[in-house]
VEXDREN-2710 file (C-alpha; in Angstrom, 1 decimal):
% VEXDREN-2710
k/r/px/py/pz
1/UNK/11.3/88.0/140.6
2/UNK/11.8/85.5/143.4
3/UNK/13.6/83.3/141.0
4/UNK/15.9/86.1/140.1
5/UNK/16.8/86.6/143.7
6/UNK/17.5/82.9/144.0
7/UNK/19.7/83.1/140.9
8/UNK/21.5/86.1/142.5
9/UNK/22.1/83.9/145.6
10/UNK/23.4/81.0/143.5
11/UNK/25.7/83.3/141.6
12/UNK/27.0/84.8/144.8
13/UNK/27.7/81.3/146.0
14/UNK/29.6/80.6/142.7
15/UNK/31.7/83.6/143.2
16/UNK/32.7/82.4/146.6
17/UNK/33.5/78.9/145.2
18/UNK/35.7/80.4/142.4
19/UNK/37.5/82.7/144.9
20/UNK/38.1/79.7/147.1
21/UNK/39.6/77.9/144.1
22/UNK/41.9/80.9/143.5
23/UNK/43.0/80.8/147.2
24/UNK/43.8/77.1/147.0
25/UNK/45.9/77.6/143.8
26/UNK/47.7/80.5/145.5
27/UNK/48.4/78.3/148.6
28/UNK/49.9/75.6/146.4
29/UNK/52.1/78.1/144.6
30/UNK/53.2/79.6/147.9
31/UNK/54.3/76.2/149.2
32/UNK/56.0/74.8/146.1
33/UNK/59.2/74.4/148.1
34/UNK/57.8/73.5/151.5
35/UNK/59.1/70.1/152.6
36/UNK/56.3/67.5/153.0
37/UNK/53.6/69.7/151.5
38/UNK/50.9/67.9/149.5
39/UNK/49.2/69.7/146.7
40/UNK/45.7/70.9/147.6
41/UNK/42.6/70.5/145.4
42/UNK/39.2/72.1/146.0
43/UNK/36.1/69.8/145.7
44/UNK/33.1/71.5/144.2
45/UNK/29.5/70.1/144.0
46/UNK/26.6/71.1/141.9
47/UNK/23.5/72.0/144.0
48/UNK/20.3/70.3/142.9
49/UNK/17.3/72.5/142.0
50/UNK/14.7/73.2/144.8
51/UNK/11.7/73.0/142.5
52/UNK/10.8/71.8/139.0
53/UNK/11.5/74.2/136.2
54/UNK/14.7/75.5/137.7
55/UNK/18.3/74.7/136.5
56/UNK/19.7/74.3/140.0
57/UNK/21.1/76.3/142.9
58/UNK/24.6/76.7/141.5
59/UNK/27.8/75.3/143.1
60/UNK/29.1/74.9/146.6
61/UNK/32.5/74.0/148.1
62/UNK/32.5/70.6/149.6
63/UNK/36.0/71.1/151.0
64/UNK/39.7/71.0/150.2
65/UNK/41.8/67.8/150.1
66/UNK/45.6/67.1/150.2
67/UNK/46.4/64.8/147.3
68/UNK/48.3/61.9/148.7
69/UNK/49.0/58.3/147.6
70/UNK/49.3/56.2/150.7
71/UNK/50.8/53.3/148.9
72/UNK/53.7/55.5/147.5
73/UNK/54.2/57.1/150.8
74/UNK/54.4/53.7/152.6
75/UNK/56.8/52.5/150.0
76/UNK/59.0/55.6/150.5
77/UNK/58.9/55.0/154.3
78/UNK/59.9/51.4/153.8
79/UNK/62.8/52.1/151.3
80/UNK/64.5/55.0/153.0
81/UNK/65.8/53.1/156.1
82/UNK/67.7/50.6/153.9
83/UNK/69.2/53.4/151.8
84/UNK/70.2/55.4/155.0
85/UNK/71.7/52.3/156.6
86/UNK/74.0/51.7/153.6
87/UNK/74.9/55.4/153.6
88/UNK/75.8/55.3/157.3
89/UNK/77.9/52.1/156.8
90/UNK/79.7/53.6/153.8
91/UNK/80.5/56.7/155.8
92/UNK/81.8/54.8/158.9
93/UNK/83.7/52.2/156.9
94/UNK/85.4/54.7/154.7
95/UNK/87.1/56.0/158.0
96/UNK/88.2/52.5/158.7
97/UNK/89.6/52.0/155.2
98/UNK/91.6/55.2/155.4
99/UNK/92.9/54.1/158.8
100/UNK/94.5/51.0/157.3
101/UNK/96.8/53.1/155.2
102/UNK/98.0/52.7/151.6
103/UNK/99.5/49.4/150.4
104/UNK/103.2/49.2/151.2
105/UNK/103.1/51.8/153.9
106/UNK/101.3/50.1/156.7
107/UNK/101.7/46.8/158.6
108/UNK/102.7/45.1/155.4
109/UNK/105.7/47.3/155.1
110/UNK/106.6/46.7/158.8
111/UNK/106.5/43.0/158.3
112/UNK/108.8/43.2/155.3
113/UNK/111.3/45.4/157.2
114/UNK/111.2/43.0/160.2
115/UNK/112.0/40.0/158.1
116/UNK/114.6/41.9/156.1
117/UNK/116.4/42.7/159.4
118/UNK/116.7/39.0/160.3
119/UNK/117.8/38.3/156.7
120/UNK/120.6/40.8/157.1
121/UNK/121.4/39.4/160.5
122/UNK/121.8/35.9/159.0
123/UNK/124.5/37.3/156.8
124/UNK/126.5/38.8/159.7
125/UNK/125.3/37.0/162.9
126/UNK/127.8/38.8/165.2
127/UNK/127.1/42.3/163.9
128/UNK/126.0/44.6/166.7
129/UNK/124.4/47.1/164.3
130/UNK/122.4/44.3/162.6
131/UNK/121.2/43.1/166.0
132/UNK/120.1/46.7/166.9
133/UNK/118.3/46.9/163.6
134/UNK/116.4/43.7/164.4
135/UNK/115.2/45.3/167.7
136/UNK/114.2/48.5/166.0
137/UNK/112.2/46.7/163.3
138/UNK/110.6/44.4/165.9
139/UNK/109.6/47.4/168.0
140/UNK/108.3/49.1/164.9
141/UNK/106.2/46.1/163.9
142/UNK/104.8/45.8/167.5
143/UNK/104.0/49.5/167.5
144/UNK/102.3/49.2/164.1
145/UNK/100.0/46.4/165.3
146/UNK/99.2/48.3/168.6
147/UNK/98.6/51.5/166.7
148/UNK/96.3/49.8/164.2
149/UNK/94.3/48.2/167.0
150/UNK/93.9/51.6/168.6
151/UNK/92.7/53.1/165.2
152/UNK/90.1/50.4/164.9
153/UNK/88.9/50.9/168.4
154/UNK/88.7/54.6/167.8
155/UNK/86.6/54.0/164.7
156/UNK/84.4/51.8/166.7
157/UNK/83.9/54.5/169.3
158/UNK/83.2/57.0/166.6
159/UNK/80.4/54.7/165.3
160/UNK/79.1/54.4/168.9
161/UNK/79.1/58.2/169.3
162/UNK/77.3/58.6/165.9
163/UNK/74.6/56.0/167.1
164/UNK/74.1/58.0/170.3
165/UNK/73.7/61.2/168.4
166/UNK/71.2/59.5/166.1
167/UNK/69.1/58.4/169.1
168/UNK/68.9/62.0/170.3
169/UNK/67.6/63.0/166.8
170/UNK/65.0/60.1/166.9
171/UNK/63.8/61.1/170.3
172/UNK/63.3/64.7/169.2
173/UNK/61.3/63.6/166.2
174/UNK/59.0/61.2/168.0
175/UNK/58.2/64.0/170.5
176/UNK/57.2/66.4/167.7
177/UNK/55.2/63.7/165.9
178/UNK/53.2/63.0/169.2
179/UNK/52.6/66.7/169.6
180/UNK/51.2/66.9/166.1
181/UNK/48.9/64.0/166.9
182/UNK/47.4/66.3/169.5
183/UNK/47.0/69.2/167.0
184/UNK/45.4/66.8/164.5
185/UNK/43.0/65.4/167.0
186/UNK/41.9/68.8/168.3
187/UNK/41.3/70.2/164.8
188/UNK/37.7/71.2/164.2
189/UNK/37.7/69.8/160.7
190/UNK/40.0/67.7/158.5
191/UNK/40.8/70.8/156.4
192/UNK/42.2/72.5/159.5
193/UNK/44.5/69.6/160.2
194/UNK/46.0/69.4/156.7
195/UNK/49.1/71.6/157.5
196/UNK/49.8/69.4/160.6
197/UNK/49.5/66.3/158.5
198/UNK/52.0/67.7/156.0
199/UNK/54.4/68.5/158.8
200/UNK/53.9/65.0/160.3
201/UNK/54.6/63.3/157.0
202/UNK/57.8/65.2/156.6
203/UNK/58.9/64.3/160.2
204/UNK/58.1/60.6/159.6
205/UNK/60.2/60.8/156.4
206/UNK/63.1/62.2/158.5
207/UNK/62.6/59.5/161.1
208/UNK/62.6/56.8/158.5
209/UNK/66.1/57.9/157.5
210/UNK/67.3/57.3/161.0
211/UNK/65.5/54.1/161.9
212/UNK/63.2/51.5/160.4
213/UNK/59.8/52.7/161.5
214/UNK/56.3/51.1/161.2
215/UNK/53.4/53.6/160.7
216/UNK/49.8/52.9/161.8
217/UNK/47.1/55.4/161.0
218/UNK/44.8/56.3/163.8
219/UNK/41.0/56.4/163.2
220/UNK/40.6/59.8/164.7
221/UNK/43.6/61.1/162.8
222/UNK/47.3/61.1/163.4
223/UNK/49.6/58.1/163.6
224/UNK/51.2/55.6/165.9
225/UNK/54.8/54.6/165.4
226/UNK/56.9/51.5/166.4
227/UNK/60.5/50.5/165.8
228/UNK/62.4/47.2/166.1
229/UNK/60.2/44.2/166.9
230/UNK/57.1/46.3/167.3
231/UNK/58.3/48.6/170.1
232/UNK/56.0/51.5/170.3
233/UNK/57.6/55.0/170.3
234/UNK/54.5/57.0/169.6
235/UNK/51.0/56.1/170.8
236/UNK/48.5/58.9/170.3
237/UNK/49.7/61.9/172.3
238/UNK/52.4/59.9/174.1
239/UNK/56.0/59.6/173.0
240/UNK/58.3/56.9/174.4
241/UNK/62.0/57.9/174.2
242/UNK/64.8/55.5/173.4
243/UNK/66.9/55.2/176.5
244/UNK/70.7/54.9/176.2
245/UNK/72.9/53.2/178.8
246/UNK/76.6/52.5/178.7
247/UNK/77.7/48.9/178.9
248/UNK/81.0/47.3/180.0
249/UNK/83.8/46.9/179.1
250/UNK/84.0/49.5/176.4
251/UNK/81.1/51.8/177.4
252/UNK/79.2/51.2/174.2
253/UNK/75.6/52.3/174.1
254/UNK/72.8/49.9/174.7
255/UNK/69.3/51.0/173.6
256/UNK/66.0/50.3/175.3
257/UNK/62.3/51.3/175.1
258/UNK/60.1/50.9/178.1
259/UNK/62.8/48.7/179.7
260/UNK/63.2/46.3/176.8
261/UNK/66.6/46.1/175.2
262/UNK/66.3/46.8/171.5
263/UNK/69.9/47.1/170.4
264/UNK/69.9/43.9/168.4
265/UNK/66.5/44.7/166.9
266/UNK/67.6/47.8/165.1
267/UNK/68.6/46.7/161.6
268/UNK/68.0/49.7/159.3
269/UNK/68.2/53.5/159.1
270/UNK/71.4/55.4/160.0
271/UNK/71.1/54.0/163.5
272/UNK/71.1/50.4/162.2
273/UNK/74.1/51.2/160.0
274/UNK/76.2/52.6/162.8
275/UNK/75.3/49.7/165.1
276/UNK/76.2/47.2/162.3
277/UNK/79.6/48.8/161.9
278/UNK/80.2/49.0/165.7
279/UNK/79.0/45.5/166.6
280/UNK/79.8/43.4/163.6
281/UNK/82.2/44.9/161.0
282/UNK/84.9/46.4/163.2
283/UNK/84.9/43.6/165.7
284/UNK/85.5/41.2/162.7
285/UNK/88.4/43.4/161.6
286/UNK/89.9/43.6/165.1
287/UNK/89.6/39.8/165.4
288/UNK/91.5/39.3/162.1
289/UNK/94.2/41.8/163.2
290/UNK/94.6/40.0/166.5
291/UNK/94.9/36.7/164.8
292/UNK/97.6/38.0/162.5
293/UNK/99.5/39.6/165.4
294/UNK/99.1/36.4/167.5
295/UNK/100.5/34.3/164.6
296/UNK/103.4/36.6/164.0
297/UNK/104.4/36.6/167.7
298/UNK/103.9/32.8/168.2
299/UNK/105.7/31.8/165.0
300/UNK/108.7/34.1/165.7
301/UNK/108.8/33.1/169.3
302/UNK/108.8/29.4/168.5
303/UNK/111.8/29.7/166.2
304/UNK/113.6/32.2/168.4
305/UNK/113.1/30.1/171.6
306/UNK/114.8/27.2/169.9
307/UNK/117.9/29.2/169.3
308/UNK/120.8/30.5/171.4
309/UNK/121.8/34.1/172.1
310/UNK/125.3/35.6/172.0
311/UNK/125.9/34.6/175.6
312/UNK/125.4/31.0/174.8
313/UNK/122.1/30.7/176.7
314/UNK/118.8/29.5/175.4
315/UNK/117.3/32.6/173.8
316/UNK/113.7/32.6/175.0
317/UNK/110.9/34.5/173.3
318/UNK/111.4/37.6/171.0
319/UNK/108.0/39.1/171.6
320/UNK/106.2/39.1/174.9
321/UNK/104.2/35.9/174.7
322/UNK/100.5/36.8/174.0
323/UNK/98.1/35.4/176.6
324/UNK/95.3/34.8/174.0
325/UNK/94.4/35.8/170.4
326/UNK/92.0/38.5/171.6
327/UNK/94.0/41.6/172.3
328/UNK/97.2/40.3/170.8
329/UNK/97.6/43.3/168.5
330/UNK/97.1/45.9/171.2
331/UNK/99.5/44.2/173.6
332/UNK/102.2/43.2/171.2
333/UNK/105.7/44.2/172.3
334/UNK/109.3/43.1/172.1
335/UNK/110.4/41.3/175.3
336/UNK/111.8/44.1/177.5
337/UNK/115.0/42.2/178.5
338/UNK/115.8/41.6/174.8
339/UNK/115.0/45.1/173.8
340/UNK/117.5/46.3/176.4
341/UNK/120.3/43.9/175.3
342/UNK/120.7/43.0/171.6
343/UNK/123.1/40.1/172.7
344/UNK/119.9/38.2/173.7
345/UNK/118.8/37.9/170.1
346/UNK/119.1/34.4/168.7
347/UNK/120.9/34.2/165.4
348/UNK/121.8/30.5/165.4
349/UNK/120.5/27.2/166.6
350/UNK/123.8/26.4/168.3
351/UNK/126.2/28.2/170.5
352/UNK/128.6/28.6/167.5
353/UNK/129.1/32.4/167.0
354/UNK/128.8/32.1/163.3
355/UNK/125.7/30.0/163.2
356/UNK/122.8/31.8/161.4
357/UNK/120.2/29.0/161.3
358/UNK/117.6/30.8/163.5
359/UNK/117.9/34.1/161.8
360/UNK/117.4/32.5/158.4
361/UNK/114.4/30.5/159.7
362/UNK/112.8/33.7/161.0
363/UNK/113.5/35.5/157.8
364/UNK/111.9/32.6/156.0
365/UNK/108.6/33.2/157.7
366/UNK/108.1/35.9/155.1
367/UNK/107.1/33.2/152.6
368/UNK/105.8/30.5/155.1
369/UNK/102.1/29.5/154.8
370/UNK/101.2/29.6/158.5
371/UNK/97.6/31.1/158.3
372/UNK/94.2/29.8/157.3
373/UNK/95.1/26.1/157.7
374/UNK/98.6/26.6/156.3
375/UNK/97.3/28.2/153.1
376/UNK/98.3/31.8/153.5
377/UNK/101.4/33.8/154.5
378/UNK/101.5/36.5/157.2
379/UNK/101.5/39.2/154.5
380/UNK/98.5/37.4/152.9
381/UNK/96.8/37.8/156.2
382/UNK/97.2/41.5/156.2
383/UNK/96.1/41.7/152.6
384/UNK/93.0/39.7/153.4
385/UNK/92.1/42.1/156.1
386/UNK/92.6/45.1/153.8
387/UNK/90.5/43.4/151.1
388/UNK/87.7/42.7/153.6
389/UNK/87.5/46.3/154.7
390/UNK/87.6/47.5/151.0
391/UNK/85.0/45.0/150.0
392/UNK/82.6/45.9/152.8
393/UNK/83.0/49.6/152.0
394/UNK/82.4/49.2/148.3
395/UNK/79.4/47.0/148.9
396/UNK/77.9/49.6/151.2
397/UNK/78.6/52.3/148.7
398/UNK/77.1/50.4/145.8
399/UNK/74.0/49.5/147.8
400/UNK/73.6/53.1/148.9
401/UNK/73.8/54.3/145.3
402/UNK/71.3/51.6/144.2
403/UNK/68.8/52.3/146.9
404/UNK/69.2/56.1/146.4
405/UNK/68.0/55.5/142.8
406/UNK/65.0/53.5/144.1
407/UNK/64.1/56.2/146.6
408/UNK/64.5/58.9/143.9
409/UNK/62.1/57.0/141.5
410/UNK/59.5/56.5/144.3
411/UNK/59.9/60.2/145.3
412/UNK/59.3/61.2/141.6
413/UNK/56.1/59.1/141.5
414/UNK/54.9/60.7/144.7
415/UNK/55.7/64.2/143.4
416/UNK/53.6/63.4/140.4
417/UNK/50.6/63.0/142.7
418/UNK/51.4/65.3/145.6
419/UNK/54.0/67.7/144.3
420/UNK/53.1/71.2/143.2
421/UNK/53.4/71.9/139.5
422/UNK/53.7/75.6/138.8
423/UNK/52.5/75.1/135.2
424/UNK/49.4/73.3/136.4
425/UNK/48.7/75.8/139.2
426/UNK/49.0/78.7/136.6
427/UNK/46.3/76.9/134.6
428/UNK/44.2/76.6/137.6
429/UNK/44.6/80.3/138.4
430/UNK/43.5/81.1/134.9
431/UNK/40.6/78.7/135.1
432/UNK/39.2/80.0/138.4
433/UNK/39.9/83.6/137.3
434/UNK/37.9/83.2/134.1
435/UNK/35.1/81.5/136.0
436/UNK/35.1/84.3/138.6
437/UNK/34.9/86.9/135.9
438/UNK/32.1/85.1/134.1
439/UNK/30.1/84.7/137.3
440/UNK/30.7/88.4/138.2
441/UNK/29.4/89.4/134.8
442/UNK/26.4/87.1/135.3
443/UNK/25.9/88.6/138.7
444/UNK/25.9/92.1/137.2
445/UNK/23.3/91.1/134.5
446/UNK/21.0/89.7/137.2
447/UNK/21.4/92.8/139.3
448/UNK/20.7/95.1/136.4
449/UNK/17.6/93.0/135.5
450/UNK/16.3/93.2/139.0
451/UNK/16.9/96.9/139.1
452/UNK/15.0/97.4/135.9
453/UNK/12.1/95.3/137.1
454/UNK/12.0/97.3/140.3
455/UNK/11.9/100.5/138.3
456/UNK/9.1/99.2/136.1
457/UNK/7.1/98.2/139.1
458/UNK/7.5/101.7/140.6
459/UNK/9.3/100.5/143.7
END
């Protein structure tokens, strides 16, 4: 009879084990759409018999595990920053591309109109209306350059603001990850920390979209995080925020951790993408625009200064002479005295009223190769700038799409391990349900046997 009581105990333990399996399957189904959740599996162990001649002591629950593949999760964390970087660059550069305007409606159109006005003046050097047209087109060209420089600077400030906002998101995430390290460390068992680990994985995934992050597992549970060249942002329970300071002359954000400047160390993630556009791409475009504006002003001024105005005096410059290449587009303007008096425009290279040599020479700049070592025209210079922006935008977009596919494939591999399959969990429910029913029936048989034996013994 003692063996029957032991069997009853083992069956009771088996019922608990199968119920536990049902609970785990139900938990998986309940969290099928929970971000970061890793599928749970229950570990069962057969208990060895206590004495010879017995089959064993049934089954017991060892614990519950979250099914994770650390290699796949690490690969996912490594790939996501590059994908997010290209996405951020494509987003920011598309704004720059739209700011350049459509072909034939932007600076290229103003250049043509400006040279057309001098071509018309060459036909009627003494015409007051043609002279006024030259001033109007010159002012329009200068305004177009200045406006374009302002648009590029505005796009650069937008990238800076986006970088600042991304830093705020990063700081929020590292604080939450550090707080979860506390929860994981204080958990009484690994099973009790599984939910915190799921949430932490999801937060690390979000963080890897924002910045390239290195993850180091802690022996006692939880993780340490670093960014840039090994700059720690999470160490155990402590979070180190990224500090932001404004730098002269444009007030752009400089980033630091524990007093160390890390702005140049951030290469990936959305933060790296915005910094790349702010510090490399747009300054290159602005430099090209300034070079073009400087060339236009100096080439026109050189020809105009060699001519004579309607008063018979040496004409002087047409545009205000730029002090340097940098800032030439923003500061481009028609010389105020000339803008106020069209008689000061030089149409000829002599004092002869009908001479049109200077006007023809300036109109001829349309086809003159004065850029890139005398290999490109002024219109070519604008076309090269537009091409550079379009190429960079397309490259970022193509890279984003390519890396998105890589991330999708890795995510699919991870889901095959950690994701919840409703079909599989339905099978598990059926499996544990049938096992529970069988053990309950066995329990009932043993109970009835014991009751019969007790009645036979008169107890």
